[in-house]
N, C-alpha and C positions, 0 to 999 in steps of 0.2 A: 299746309295749307298748301292745296291745290293752281294751278296754272287758271284754271278759267275764276278761282278763287283772288288772286293778286290780280288780276287785269279787270273784275270788277271794282274793288279797291283802288288800282292809277285811274278809273276814268274818270272818279269820283276827285283824285287826289289834287291841291297844290301843288306838293310839294312830293319827295321822294326821300326819306330820313328812316335811317336805320339804326338800330342798338342794341346793343348785346343786353343778356339778363339781368347782369349786374349796374343799367344804367350808362353805361359809355357809352356815349355816341359814336359810331361810325362817322368821321370828319366829313362834313357834308358835300367835300371836292372829290371824293370814291368816285369809281369809274365801275361799270359792270363790263368786264374784260371778256366774259366767255356767258352766252347761253345756251344748255345742251342739255342733250341726253345721255346720263351716264347709264349703262348694262352691267348687271355684276351677276354672274354664273358661278355659285359654287356650290358645295358637300357641307353641311354645316358637324360638329362635333360628333352626331347623332348617325353620318351615313346616307341623309335624307339630300338631295338634289334641290338648289334654290333657286332661284329668278328674281331679280330684283331690277326695276327701271324706272329712274326718277329724273327730273327735270333739275338741272346743274345752271345756277346763278352763280360765276365769281363774282368777288368784289377786291378790289385795289384800292388802296391810297396812294396816289400820285402825289406829285410833288405840282400838281400843276392846282393849285390854291385857285385860280380864278373858274373851274371846272363846275359845273352842278347839272346833275342828272332831272329833266324834267319828265314827271310819269309819262308824256308824249311821244320820248323819245326810247323812252323802256318801255313802254307799248308798240313801239314801231319794231324795238328788235325783238322782242315777244311774236312779233305776228311776224317777223321775216325767219326765225327759228322753224316756227310751227310749221312756215312753208317749205322750207328747205329742206330740214329734218321730217317732217309731216312728225312732229311731236304732238302726241297725244295728251289729254289732260291728266299729267302727272302729280304726283305730291313733288313740292320744292326741297332740293336738297340746297343751302347756299355753304360758298367756300371761301374763307375771308381768314387772311393773313393774322396771326399773332405770333408767338415762339413758332408756331408752325402754322401751318394749312388746317385752320380748324373748318371742323363742317359741322353744319348747322341746321335745324329743321329752322319753318319761318312761322311767326305767329305777327297779329297785329292788335295794338293797343290802343284802337283809334284814332293815333294821330303817329307812331311812328312801326314800320316794319321790326318783329323784334325777331334777334337773332337766338335761338334756343340751342341749349347743349344738344348735342348727342351724346350715347351714353351704347357701351357694347353689353353684351348679355348673351347667355348660353340658351341656343335655340333650341335643344334637346335635355333638360338638364335629367328627366325622366331615363334619358338612354345612357350620362357619363356621367354617373355620381355625384352633380350637386345635389347637396341637403337641404333640405327644406328647409324652408324658414324656421326659426328655434321661437318659441313662444317665448316672450317678456315675461320675466319672474321678479316682481316685487319681495325683495331680500325679509323690508318686514314682513310679508305675510306669513312668510316657513314658519317660524314659530308656530303660529295659530295653524296652523296645518298639522302639526305630530309627528312629521317626518325630517325633524335636525336633531342632533344631537345638543344637551341641554348641561348643563355643566351638573357633574355629580350624579348622570342620568346612567352611566354604565355601559353606556354605547361606542365610548372614546376609547 
């Protein structure tokens, strides 16, 4: 989700709720402790120089049980970040504390903002020897193809 998309959703929202993919709700007394820009310059395993930039939201589950973030307040935080940090319309990455700080993509299901787990991947599989995905073979179909040894067939 891009910054422009969350702003449009927040402008219409009655409340701000975040939920993990497994259905676990982020406690409603969470705080947004950071809105910023994260820039990452790196070289992938194939030697390609890469540059990534994302808008970063950090959620914090505090012991402040009376706190409820309103949509307008989050819009104000975003507006200030855009002004002070010259934020572009970037994809949003959300940091949220689990066993360690987790990084999530952001989605929306019509009611809740969804924290969608991010995964790692090789960015240059053709250059660093990552094998192609093997085709799945149905064992029951091997005998029909004639490419297997059978008892008494003399191939084993």
